[in-house]
C-alpha positions in Angstrom: 3.7 24.8 -12.2 2.8 22.6 -15.2 2.4 18.8 -15.6 5.7 19.2 -17.5 7.7 20.2 -14.0 5.6 17.1 -12.3 6.0 14.3 -15.0 9.7 13.6 -13.8 8.1 12.7 -10.2 5.3 11.1 -11.6 8.0 9.3 -13.5 10.1 8.5 -11.1 7.7 7.5 -8.6 6.3 5.2 -11.2 10.0 3.2 -11.6 9.9 3.4 -7.5 6.7 1.0 -8.1 8.0 -1.4 -10.2 10.9 -1.8 -8.0 8.2 -2.5 -5.3 10.2 0.6 -3.3 6.3 2.1 -2.6 7.7 4.4 0.6 9.8 6.0 -2.6 6.9 5.6 -5.2 4.3 7.9 -2.3 7.1 10.4 -1.7 7.7 11.2 -5.7 3.8 10.8 -6.8 2.7 13.3 -3.7 6.0 15.7 -5.1 3.9 15.4 -8.8 0.7 16.1 -7.3 1.8 19.2 -5.5 3.4 20.4 -8.3 0.4 19.8 -10.2 -2.9 18.8 -8.3 -4.9 18.3 -11.9 -2.6 15.7 -12.6 -4.8 12.5 -12.8 -2.2 10.0 -14.2 0.0 10.1 -11.0 -3.2 9.3 -8.7 -3.3 5.8 -9.9 0.4 4.4 -9.4 -0.1 6.6 -5.2 -3.1 4.1 -5.1 -1.0 1.4 -6.0 1.5 2.0 -3.7 -0.8 3.0 -0.6 -2.0 -0.6 -1.2 1.3 -2.0 -1.6 1.7 -1.1 2.3 -1.9 -2.1 3.0 -3.0 1.4 3.3 -6.4 0.5 1.8 -8.4 3.5 2.9 -5.6 6.0 0.9 -5.1 3.9 -2.1 -9.4 4.0 -2.3 -9.0 7.6 -1.9 -6.5 7.8 -4.5 -7.6 5.7 -6.9 -11.1 7.1 -7.0 -9.3 10.7 -7.6 -7.3 8.8 -11.2 -11.2 8.0 -12.1 -12.7 11.4 -11.3 -13.8 13.4 -14.6 
C-alpha cells in the first residue's frame, strides 16, 4: 500500500499524542507503519509516544528509524 493509505492513521496518531493519549497514538502509528513501512514521518511521533509511556528502548529505536536515510 501507499503512504496515502497510511496517512490518516499517522495523522490520528499525532492527534492522540497531542491529546496525551499515548496508547491510542501507538496503536494508530503502528497501523500507519504496517501499511507503509517506509513512512519515516510516523516513526518520530511513535518514538514520542513510547517515551511518554517510559518505554525508553522502544522510543530510541523509533527515533533512530525516523532519522535514518
